[in-house]
Residue, then its C-alpha position, 0 to 999 in steps of 0.5 A: x500500500x502506498x503511503x501519502x504525504x504532504x510535501x510543503x516547500x518554500x522558495x525565494x527566487x530559485x533558493x529553497x527556504x523551507x521543506x516539510x513532509x507530513x502524513x496526509x492524515x495530519x492536516x486537512x486541505x483547509x489546514x494546509x491552505x492556512x499553513x501556507x498563508x502563515x508561512x508566507x506571512x512570516x516572510x513578508x513585511x507588513x506592507x506587503x501582507x496588507x496589500x495581499x489581504x486587500x487584494x484577496x478581499x477585492x477578489x483580485x488575487x487569492x492569497x492561496x490558490x488551489x490548482x486542479x488537474x492532477x489526482x490531488x490538488x496543489x496549493x500555492x501562495x506567493x508574493x514578491x518572489x517568495x512562494x510556498x507550495x503543498x501537494x500530496x506525494x506517495x511513497x511506494x510500497x517496497x514490496x510492489x515492484x515499480x518496473x516489471x521484471x523481464x525475463x533475460x532468457x532467450x525466447 
């Protein structure tokens, strides 16, 4: 059975500034979105944070964006070159081979 984890990362430009991997049963989707807001707020100055909250209220730009299109959603929050992202990753069961085993015997 595959184990599922939230992978939460933060970047400032191309530099990774944060990474945390948590079991998916530890945080619900809404809690992950709130965590991204907190992580982003920790990195912003007060004026940038006020601007982001003001934009969210006017529905110009959501503070946390939910992207669909894959099996699981991807959450992201970004401002001023700083971005945080969370998505579900799976750890494969080592008992189940990832690649099929081919016979080396001649047919």
